[in-house]
C-alpha positions in Angstrom: 0.3 -0.1 0.3 1.3 3.3 -0.8 1.2 5.9 1.5 1.9 9.6 1.0 1.7 10.5 4.6 2.9 7.9 7.5 3.2 9.2 10.6 4.8 6.5 13.0 4.7 6.6 17.0 4.6 10.2 17.4 5.1 11.8 21.0 4.7 15.2 21.3 5.0 16.7 25.0 4.3 20.1 26.4 5.4 21.1 30.1 2.9 19.1 32.0 1.2 17.3 29.5 1.5 14.6 26.9 -0.2 15.9 23.6 0.1 12.9 20.9 1.7 9.8 22.8 2.8 7.3 20.2 0.3 8.1 17.4 0.4 6.4 14.3 -1.4 7.9 11.1 -1.1 6.6 7.6 -2.8 8.5 4.8 -3.4 6.7 1.1 -2.6 9.3 -1.9 -6.0 10.2 -3.1 -8.3 10.0 -0.2 -9.9 12.0 2.0 -8.5 11.3 5.7 -10.9 12.4 8.9 -8.7 12.8 11.9 -11.7 12.8 14.9 -11.1 13.7 18.7 -12.5 15.6 21.2 -11.3 18.9 22.2 -7.9 18.7 23.1 -7.7 15.2 22.0 -4.4 16.0 20.3 -5.5 16.5 16.9 -4.1 19.9 15.7 -0.8 19.3 17.6 -0.6 16.2 15.6 -1.0 18.1 12.2 1.2 20.9 13.6 4.1 18.0 13.8 3.4 17.4 10.5 3.1 20.9 9.4 7.2 21.8 10.9 5.3 24.1 13.5 6.5 21.5 16.7 9.2 19.2 16.6 8.3 15.7 18.4 10.2 14.0 21.1 9.8 10.5 19.3 8.6 9.4 15.9 9.3 9.2 12.1 7.4 11.0 9.6 7.6 9.8 6.2 6.5 11.1 3.0 6.1 9.4 -0.2 7.8 6.6 1.5 11.0 8.6 2.0 11.4 9.3 6.1 12.2 13.5 6.3 12.9 15.8 8.8 10.2 18.5 9.1 12.0 21.7 11.0 9.4 24.5 9.9 6.9 25.0 7.5 8.9 26.3 4.4 10.3 22.5 4.4 6.7 20.8 4.6 5.7 23.3 1.3 8.9 22.3 0.3 7.8 18.3 0.4 4.3 19.5 -1.3 2.2 19.6 2.4 -0.2 22.6 3.0 -2.3 23.7 5.9 -5.6 25.4 6.2 -5.5 26.9 9.5 -8.7 26.9 12.0 -8.0 30.5 12.9 -6.9 32.1 9.3 -3.8 33.5 8.5 -4.6 36.4 6.3 -3.4 40.5 6.5 -7.1 41.9 6.8 -6.3 45.2 4.8 -3.9 42.8 2.0 -5.6 41.9 -1.4 -5.9 38.6 -2.3 -3.4 37.9 -4.2 -1.1 39.7 -1.6 -1.9 37.6 0.9 -1.5 34.5 -1.0 2.3 35.5 -2.6 3.1 36.7 1.0 6.7 35.1 2.1 7.2 33.9 -2.1 6.6 36.6 -4.0 7.4 36.7 -7.8 10.2 39.2 -8.7 11.2 40.9 -12.0 14.1 43.3 -11.6 13.9 43.7 -8.1 10.4 44.6 -8.0 7.5 42.0 -7.1 4.9 41.1 -10.4 2.1 41.6 -9.2 0.0 40.9 -12.1 1.7 38.4 -13.0 0.7 36.6 -9.6 -3.0 37.8 -10.0 -3.1 36.0 -13.3 -1.8 32.9 -11.8 -3.9 32.7 -8.7 -7.0 33.4 -11.1 -6.2 30.6 -13.3 -5.5 28.2 -10.1 -9.4 29.4 -8.9 -10.6 28.4 -12.4 -9.1 25.2 -12.5 -10.6 24.3 -8.8 -14.1 26.2 -9.1 -13.2 28.4 -6.2 -14.6 31.7 -7.8 -12.0 34.0 -6.4 -11.4 37.6 -7.0 -7.5 37.8 -7.0 -7.7 41.4 -6.4 -10.3 41.7 -3.5 -9.1 43.0 0.1 -9.7 40.2 3.1 -11.4 42.7 4.9 -14.5 42.9 2.1 -15.2 39.1 1.8 -17.0 36.4 3.5 -15.3 33.8 6.2 -16.0 31.4 3.2 -14.1 33.3 1.0 -11.4 33.8 3.3 -11.1 30.0 3.6 -10.6 29.8 0.1 -8.0 32.0 -0.2 -6.1 30.0 2.4 -7.0 27.0 0.2 -5.4 29.0 -2.8 -2.4 29.9 -0.9 -1.7 26.2 -0.4 -2.6 25.1 -4.1 -0.2 28.6 -5.1 3.0 26.9 -3.1 2.2 23.4 -4.9 0.6 21.3 -2.2 -0.1 17.9 -2.7 -1.3 16.9 0.6 -3.8 19.2 2.4 -4.4 19.7 5.9 -7.9 21.2 7.1 -8.2 21.8 10.7 -11.7 22.5 11.6 -12.5 24.0 8.6 -16.5 24.1 8.5 -16.7 25.5 12.3 -17.6 29.0 10.9 -19.3 28.4 7.6 -23.1 28.9 6.6 -24.5 25.5 5.9 -24.3 26.6 2.2 -21.0 27.3 2.5 -19.7 23.9 3.8 -21.6 22.5 0.8 -19.5 24.5 -1.5 -16.4 23.1 0.9 -17.6 20.0 0.8 -17.5 20.1 -3.6 -13.9 22.0 -3.3 -12.5 18.7 -1.4 -14.1 16.4 -4.1 -12.9 17.9 -6.7 -9.0 18.4 -5.1 -8.9 14.9 -4.9 -9.9 14.0 -8.2 -6.6 16.6 -9.1 -4.9 14.0 -7.6 -4.4 15.4 -4.2 -4.8 14.1 -0.7 -6.5 15.7 1.9 -6.5 14.9 5.9 -9.6 16.6 7.8 -9.0 17.4 11.2 -13.0 17.4 12.5 -15.4 16.4 15.4 -18.6 16.6 12.8 -19.8 13.4 12.6 -22.2 14.2 9.8 -19.4 15.7 7.2 -16.8 12.5 7.8 -20.0 10.0 6.9 -20.2 12.0 3.5 -16.8 13.2 2.3 -14.0 10.8 4.0 -12.3 7.4 3.0 -11.2 6.6 5.7 -10.8 7.9 9.8 -8.4 7.7 12.9 -9.4 8.5 16.3 -7.2 10.2 19.0 -8.7 10.6 22.6 -6.6 11.9 24.9 -3.2 11.9 23.1 -3.3 8.4 22.2 -4.3 6.5 19.2 -7.8 4.4 19.0 -7.3 2.9 15.6 -8.9 3.6 11.9 -11.7 2.6 10.5 -13.1 2.4 6.9 -16.2 5.6 6.7 -17.7 2.8 4.8 -18.3 0.1 7.4 -19.1 2.6 10.4 -21.8 4.9 11.5 -22.0 8.4 13.3 -23.1 6.6 16.7 -19.8 3.8 16.5 -17.8 7.3 16.0 -18.9 9.6 18.8 -18.4 6.2 20.9 -14.4 5.9 19.4 -14.4 9.5 20.2 -15.4 9.9 23.6 -15.5 6.8 25.1 -18.7 6.1 25.8 -22.4 6.1 24.3 -23.0 9.9 23.1 -26.8 10.9 23.5 -27.6 12.6 19.8 -31.1 13.7 21.6 -31.2 16.4 24.0 -33.2 15.6 27.0 -35.4 17.9 28.3 -39.3 18.7 29.7 -41.2 21.0 28.5 -40.7 25.0 29.2 -42.8 26.8 31.6 -42.0 30.2 30.6 -42.7 32.7 33.2 -42.0 36.6 33.0 -41.3 38.7 30.4 -37.2 39.1 31.0 -36.2 40.5 28.0 -38.0 43.0 25.9 -37.0 44.1 22.3 -39.3 47.1 20.6 -38.5 48.3 16.7 -34.7 48.2 17.3 -32.5 49.9 14.5 -29.2 48.8 14.6 -26.5 49.9 11.6 -23.7 48.2 11.0 -19.9 49.0 10.6 -20.9 50.7 7.1 -23.9 52.7 8.4 -26.2 50.8 6.7 -29.0 49.4 8.8 -29.1 45.3 9.5 -31.3 45.0 12.1 -34.3 46.8 11.4 -37.5 47.7 13.5 -36.9 44.5 15.2 -39.4 43.1 17.8 -38.5 40.3 19.9 -39.5 39.1 23.8 -37.7 36.4 25.3 -39.5 35.0 29.0 -38.0 33.4 32.3 -38.4 29.9 31.6 -37.7 29.8 28.1 -34.8 29.2 25.5 -35.5 31.4 22.2 -33.7 30.4 19.5 -32.8 32.8 16.2 -32.8 30.7 13.3 -30.8 32.6 10.1 -28.1 32.4 7.1 -25.2 34.5 8.4 -25.2 38.1 8.2 -28.7 38.9 8.3 -28.6 41.0 11.5 -27.7 38.5 14.1 -24.7 39.2 15.3 -25.5 43.9 15.3 -28.9 42.5 17.1 -26.4 40.3 20.3 -23.8 43.6 20.1 -27.0 46.0 20.4 -28.7 43.9 23.4 -24.7 43.8 25.0 -23.6 47.0 24.9 -21.1 46.4 22.2 -22.9 48.6 19.6 -24.8 51.6 19.9 -28.4 51.3 18.5 -29.7 54.0 16.7 -33.3 53.9 17.9 -35.5 51.6 19.9 -36.1 50.0 23.1 -33.9 46.9 24.6 -35.9 46.5 28.0 -34.4 44.5 31.0 -36.6 43.2 33.6 -38.8 46.6 32.6 -35.5 48.3 33.2 -34.4 50.2 29.7 -30.8 48.9 29.4 -30.3 50.1 25.4 -27.1 51.9 24.5 -25.8 51.4 28.5 -22.0 50.7 29.2 -21.2 46.8 28.8 -20.3 46.5 32.6 -23.8 48.4 33.5 -25.8 45.8 31.2 -23.5 42.8 32.4 -24.9 44.0 36.2 -28.1 44.4 35.2 -28.0 40.6 35.0 -27.1 39.8 31.2 -24.6 37.0 30.7 -22.5 36.5 26.6 -21.7 33.4 25.2 -20.2 35.5 22.3 -19.5 34.0 18.8 -15.9 35.4 18.1 -14.3 33.8 21.3 -10.9 35.6 20.9 -12.5 39.1 19.8 -14.9 39.5 22.7 -14.5 36.4 24.7 -11.2 36.3 25.7 -8.1 38.0 26.8 -5.5 34.9 25.0 -2.6 36.4 26.8 -4.2 36.5 30.5 -4.5 33.2 32.5 -7.1 30.6 32.6 -7.9 31.4 35.8 -7.4 35.5 34.8 -10.5 35.0 32.3 -12.7 33.2 34.6 -13.0 36.1 36.5 -13.4 39.0 33.7 -16.8 39.6 34.8 -16.8 39.8 38.4 -13.1 40.7 39.1 -13.5 43.8 40.6 -15.9 42.5 43.3 -14.8 40.4 46.6 -13.6 37.6 47.1 -11.6 38.3 43.9 -10.5 42.1 44.9 -10.4 44.4 47.8 -9.0 48.0 47.9 -8.5 47.2 44.2 -6.3 44.9 44.9 -6.3 41.2 43.3 -6.8 37.8 45.7 -5.0 35.4 42.9 -5.3 32.8 45.7 -9.0 32.8 46.0 -9.0 33.2 41.7 -7.7 30.4 40.6 -9.9 28.5 43.6 -12.8 29.9 41.7 -11.1 29.1 38.4 -10.2 25.2 39.8 -14.0 24.4 40.5 -15.1 25.8 37.2 -12.4 23.8 35.3 -13.7 20.7 36.7 -17.3 21.1 36.8 -16.9 22.0 32.5 -14.3 20.0 32.1 -11.9 22.4 30.7 -8.7 20.2 29.6 -5.8 22.4 30.6 -2.4 21.6 32.2 -3.6 24.2 35.0 -5.5 26.9 36.0 -2.3 29.6 35.4 -1.9 28.3 32.1 -2.7 31.5 29.3 -5.9 31.1 27.4 -3.6 31.0 23.8 -2.4 27.4 25.0 -5.9 26.2 25.2 -7.6 24.2 22.0 -10.6 25.9 20.7 -13.1 23.7 22.1 -11.7 24.1 25.7 -11.6 28.0 25.0 -14.9 27.9 24.1 -15.7 26.0 27.3 -14.1 28.5 30.1 -16.2 31.2 28.6 -19.4 28.8 29.1 -18.2 28.2 32.9 -18.0 31.5 33.6 -21.1 33.0 32.0 -23.2 30.4 33.0 -21.9 29.7 36.8 -23.2 33.5 37.0 -26.2 32.3 36.0 -27.5 35.9 34.7 -31.3 36.5 34.0 -30.9 36.3 31.1 -27.9 34.5 28.9 -27.1 35.2 25.4 -25.5 32.2 23.7 -24.1 32.8 20.5 -22.3 29.7 18.3 -22.1 28.1 22.1 -21.2 25.3 20.3 -18.8 26.6 17.5 -15.7 24.1 17.3 -17.0 22.0 19.9 -17.5 18.0 19.9 -20.5 16.0 20.6 -19.8 15.2 23.8 -18.8 18.8 24.5 -22.4 19.8 22.9 -24.5 17.1 25.2 -22.9 19.1 28.0 -24.0 22.6 26.8 -26.9 22.0 25.9 -27.8 20.1 29.1 -25.9 23.9 30.4 -28.6 26.0 29.0 -31.5 23.9 29.8 -30.5 23.8 33.4 -30.3 27.6 33.4 -33.9 27.5 31.6 -35.6 25.8 34.5 -34.0 27.6 37.2 -36.5 30.1 35.3 -33.4 32.0 33.4 -34.0 33.3 29.9 -32.1 31.9 26.7 -31.6 33.6 23.9 -29.6 31.2 21.9 -28.1 32.1 18.3 -26.6 29.3 16.3 -26.1 28.8 12.6 -26.9 25.4 13.4 -30.3 24.3 12.4 -29.9 20.7 14.3 -29.1 22.9 17.6 -31.9 25.5 17.0 -34.3 22.8 16.6 -33.6 20.3 19.5 -32.8 22.8 22.2 -35.1 25.9 21.8 -38.5 26.0 23.1 -39.5 28.5 20.3 -37.8 29.7 17.2 -37.6 33.4 15.5 -36.5 33.3 11.9 -34.4 36.9 11.2 -34.1 37.8 7.2 -32.7 40.9 6.8 -32.4 42.3 9.8 -36.5 41.6 10.5 -38.3 38.6 12.3 -40.1 37.2 10.0 -41.5 34.3 12.0 -42.0 33.0 15.1 -42.5 28.7 15.0 -42.7 25.9 17.3 -39.7 23.8 17.1 -41.9 20.5 18.0 -44.5 21.5 14.6 -41.8 22.8 12.2 -39.2 21.3 10.0 -36.1 22.4 8.2 -37.5 22.4 5.2 -39.9 25.5 6.4 -36.9 26.6 8.3 -35.0 26.9 5.2 -37.7 28.6 3.4 -38.5 31.3 6.2 -34.6 31.8 6.2 -34.3 32.6 2.5 -37.3 35.3 3.0 -39.8 32.7 1.5 -43.5 32.0 3.8 -44.4 29.2 5.5 -47.0 27.4 3.5 -49.4 27.0 6.8 -50.4 29.6 9.4 -51.2 29.2 13.0 -47.9 28.0 14.5 -46.2 31.0 17.0 
């Protein structure tokens, strides 16, 4: 059997943690090979070893049968290995072409030949059906398009083996379908792909084989055609996973959040929330379903104080909170799990412990007379790390060192532990594995059952339908309908999300 990549008995250690313990991964030419594991299982670490970002303590790597030493990403590129990272490595105010050629600029008489590069990129884009404009600025294009730029960057450097690290985490359902088509085209052109993921549906749809790792150990490799989602889930987490959300019917109480005729403008000063009215009651989870970019972000930012509203009203427990400071809104009883964990959720260069008290550090017992009490801060962090299963060497580890999923768990621990009157959960399970998703859903339902109001905003239709008690559909900044998850279906929601009208009335 010809393997394009062999990683044999790889061991990678960090202070206080063995991230990879004698893991073997063998990738055949022309296959899409899934690397499956929980958050913090060691998937990205293993691929960072293959891409030359980390050096292993033990083990051997072979490319096309030849033993190699991959000391840095340039060596990986020379061997035909390219990596599309989970968090894109793009310069926002550069064009697509400038980003792609960065570090390998084609020069003529000492000057960079941008036009030549742009033409080559346009050809590559056409060949693989990527439809990328070489002259567009990164800051002006969608997340899905930015990801295509990352793919082009690897192809421009001659990659034959592509590593995709959690590629669908920030994509819309339509963009995910398009990415799957792109991956199939790459395989048809003779490339090989390693797909790091924990999304079982995607593995079943697109992958040939799947290697499972759990807590840094290799569990084994299976043929996807001979397995199913349930078996993969239990291989990944080491126990059976319940995919349906267990909950009793909600008992809604008083109105907690009342939004009336809200108008919010986006960064370009164009209205993105238009005369929106919405109510979330105590003891219910109200889900917001919509295609990304229909005003969800601006709505959440207006409610949490991150963006000024132009007009309207936002009341929490009958008190006006519109356009107040974020701290005032937080103290009024709003918790926020933000959709961008790096931008609004964490201070990456603070410890996990410091991040756990970001909302409460100025209060006792965490500080007195303006002086922080670190023993109390770290005690609180230890408790929540244990309760929410945040995989970290210690509470004094920097948040930057955690996997994306464990960063998310730390934010959820902080916000849920405060048990606010209104908990806004925006993409709460983005980047989480099935075991962690099951746990987070149970926590949201726990808060609901304590009589709290929960506003869930998610691009995952399954999540909105399984967890919500009512679903508000947003389209072009307006709530177009409110439906009952028990009596609706994905087709009806999809139609409403695209601006259509539902065929039957009477659902509210």
